C-alpha positions in Angstrom: -6.7 9.7 -1.7 -9.0 9.1 -0.1 -11.5 10.4 -2.7 -14.6 11.7 -0.8 -18.0 10.1 -0.8 -20.1 10.9 -3.9 -17.2 12.9 -5.5 -16.8 10.6 -8.5 -19.4 10.3 -11.3 -21.5 7.1 -10.8 -20.0 5.4 -13.9 -16.5 6.0 -12.7 -17.3 4.7 -9.2 -18.8 1.5 -10.6 -15.9 1.0 -13.1 -13.2 1.3 -10.4 -15.2 -1.0 -8.1 -15.3 -3.6 -10.8 -11.6 -3.2 -11.5 -10.7 -3.6 -7.8 -13.0 -6.6 -7.1 -11.0 -9.4 -8.6 -7.8 -8.4 -6.7 -9.7 -8.3 -3.4 -11.3 -11.7 -4.1 -7.9 -13.2 -4.9 -6.5 -11.5 -1.8 -9.2 -13.1 0.4 -8.2 -16.5 -0.8 -4.5 -15.7 -0.2 -5.3 -14.5 3.3 -7.3 -17.6 4.1 -4.5 -19.8 2.9 -1.9 -17.9 5.0 -4.0 -18.1 8.2 -4.8 -21.8 7.8 -1.2 -22.7 7.0 0.4 -20.4 9.6 -2.0 -19.5 12.4 0.8 -17.8 14.3 1.0 -15.1 11.6 -2.3 -13.6 12.6 -0.6 -11.2 15.1 1.7 -9.9 12.4 -1.2 -9.6 10.0 -3.2 -7.6 12.5 -0.2 -5.4 13.1 0.2 -4.8 9.4 -3.5 -3.8 9.1 -3.3 -1.5 12.1 -0.2 0.2 10.7 -2.1 0.9 7.5 -5.2 2.1 9.4 -3.3 4.5 11.6 -1.1 6.0 9.0 -3.8 6.4 6.4 -6.1 8.1 8.9 -3.6 11.0 9.3 -5.1 13.2 6.6 -3.9 16.5 5.2 -6.3 18.5 2.8 -4.7 18.5 -0.6 -7.0 18.6 -3.6 -10.7 19.6 -3.5 -12.5 16.3 -2.8 -9.4 14.5 -1.7 -6.5 14.6 0.8 -2.9 13.6 1.3 -1.6 11.2 4.0 0.8 8.2 4.4 -0.7 4.9 3.2 1.2 2.3 5.4 0.7 -0.4 2.8 4.4 -0.9 1.9 5.1 -2.8 5.2 2.4 -5.4 4.7 3.2 -5.9 1.1 6.8 -6.6 1.9 5.8 -9.0 4.7 2.9 -10.8 3.2 2.9 -9.8 -0.5 0.4 -7.6 -2.3 -2.7 -9.9 -2.6 -3.1 -10.0 1.2 -2.6 -6.2 1.4 -5.5 -5.8 -1.1 -7.8 -7.3 1.6 -6.2 -5.5 4.6 -6.2 -2.2 2.7 -9.8 -2.5 1.6 -10.9 -3.4 5.1 -9.0 -0.3 6.3 -10.7 1.9 3.8 -14.2 0.5 4.6 -13.7 1.0 8.3 -12.5 4.6 7.7 -15.5 5.3 5.5 -17.9 4.0 8.1 -16.3 5.2 11.3 -14.3 8.3 10.4 -16.2 9.7 7.3 -12.8 9.4 5.6 -13.3 8.4 1.9 -16.7 6.8 1.2 -18.6 3.8 0.1 -19.3 5.0 -3.5 -15.6 5.7 -3.9 -14.4 2.6 -2.1 -13.5 0.8 -5.3 -11.4 3.7 -6.6 -9.7 4.2 -3.3 -9.0 0.5 -2.9 -7.6 0.3 -6.4 -5.1 3.1 -5.8 -4.1 2.4 -2.1 -4.8 -1.3 -1.6 -3.8 -2.7 -5.0 -1.5 -0.5 -7.0 0.4 0.9 -4.0 1.3 -2.5 -2.6 2.2 -4.0 -6.0 4.4 -1.0 -6.8 6.1 -1.0 -3.4 6.7 -4.8 -3.4 8.0 -4.7 -7.0 10.6 -2.0 -6.1 11.5 -3.8 -2.9 12.1 -7.1 -4.7 14.0 -5.5 -7.5 16.4 -3.7 -5.1 16.9 -6.8 -3.0 17.8 -8.9 -6.0 20.2 -6.2 -7.1 22.0 -6.6 -3.8 20.8 -3.5 -2.0 20.7 -3.9 1.8 17.4 -4.9 3.4 16.6 -1.6 5.1 17.4 0.5 2.1 15.1 -1.8 0.0 12.4 -1.4 2.6 12.7 2.4 2.5 12.3 2.6 -1.3 9.6 0.0 -1.3 7.5 2.0 1.2 8.3 5.2 -0.7 7.1 3.7 -4.0 3.9 2.3 -2.4 3.0 5.7 -1.0 3.8 7.8 -4.1 2.3 5.4 -6.6 -1.0 5.5 -4.8 -1.2 9.3 -5.4 -0.2 8.9 -9.0 -3.1 6.6 -9.6 -5.5 8.9 -7.6 -4.4 11.8 -9.8 -5.2 9.7 -12.9 -8.6 8.8 -11.4 -9.5 12.4 -10.7 -8.2 13.6 -14.1 -10.3 11.0 -15.9 -13.4 12.1 -13.9 -12.7 15.8 -14.2 -10.7 16.6 -17.4 -9.6 20.2 -17.9 -11.9 22.1 -20.2 -9.0 23.4 -22.3 -6.2 20.8 -22.0 -8.3 17.6 -21.3 -7.2 14.7 -19.2 -3.5 15.3 -19.6 -3.9 18.9 -18.4 -6.0 17.8 -15.4 -3.5 15.1 -14.6 -0.6 17.6 -14.5 -2.7 19.9 -12.2 -3.8 17.1 -9.8 -0.4 15.5 -9.8 1.4 18.8 -9.2 -0.8 19.7 -6.2 -0.4 16.2 -4.7 3.3 16.3 -5.1 3.7 19.3 -2.8 2.5 17.3 0.2 3.1 13.8 -0.9 6.8 13.7 -1.7 7.8 14.6 1.9 5.1 12.3 3.3 6.5 9.4 1.1 10.0 10.0 2.5 8.6 10.1 6.1 6.7 6.9 5.5 9.8 5.2 4.2 11.8 6.1 7.2 9.0 5.1 9.6 8.6 1.7 7.8 12.4 1.1 8.2 12.1 1.8 11.9 9.2 -0.6 12.3 11.1 -3.3 10.3 14.1 -2.9 12.5 11.9 -3.5 15.5 10.4 -6.6 13.8 13.9 -7.9 13.0 14.7 -7.8 16.8 11.4 -9.2 18.0 10.2 -11.5 15.2 13.2 -12.8 13.4 11.8 -16.3 13.1 8.6 -15.1 11.5 10.4 -12.8 9.1 12.7 -15.7 8.1 9.6 -17.9 7.3 8.1 -15.1 5.3 11.3 -14.8 3.3 12.1 -11.2 4.4 15.4 -12.3 6.0 17.6 -14.2 3.6 21.0 -15.7 3.8 23.2 -18.3 2.4 21.8 -18.8 -1.0 18.9 -17.5 -2.9 16.2 -18.7 -0.7 13.0 -16.9 -1.2 9.5 -17.0 0.4 8.9 -20.5 1.9 12.4 -21.6 1.2 13.7 -24.2 3.7 17.0 -22.5 4.4 16.2 -18.8 4.6 18.1 -17.9 7.7 20.2 -14.8 8.0 22.9 -14.3 10.6 23.1 -10.6 10.1 20.7 -8.1 8.5 22.5 -5.8 6.1 
């Protein structure tokens, strides 16, 4: 992640593109509704996209045909939910393929599926589960960002293993090899991304408390969730 241009067999590239497309289309609709309903959210949406672009452009060579880097999708998933991050993440990947030769057009579907779809959903799921269990906000944000990052590379390992099974041990053997190589660089990167996301969230709490309350990130008094009328929080745990 990102998988390089032309690295996947054509059938795999088409299949992953077809798998990612419905999520991106749904995300476009969700993004359009968000912007129409809350025009003031465009600044925070742009910041979420920029955060993803910058972090995911910091690449470290990892596996032949791929690389390791932070993903930056956990923050946007927590703020705006995963469907919108499917769009922001795919746009990020497209710009990087065109402007930075990072990733590629033929592998855009596979890269989007791992980083813009699975990563945000995994991160958001972990974040919501931990918040409902009573874990403090910043701890939940850390583990959410950590899960978004690491799950992306788990999926990339699966994608590479399916495309290039080991001659002796097959897909499972290849998965163990790809996953093991990624783990060396990705585990510390996932921890670092979690800490950085917490730092950014703390800054947002100070500067955009009203917007975070509207988005349902800051909760108080009850069980208000996203779009709840009384989701104000006097203190952030």
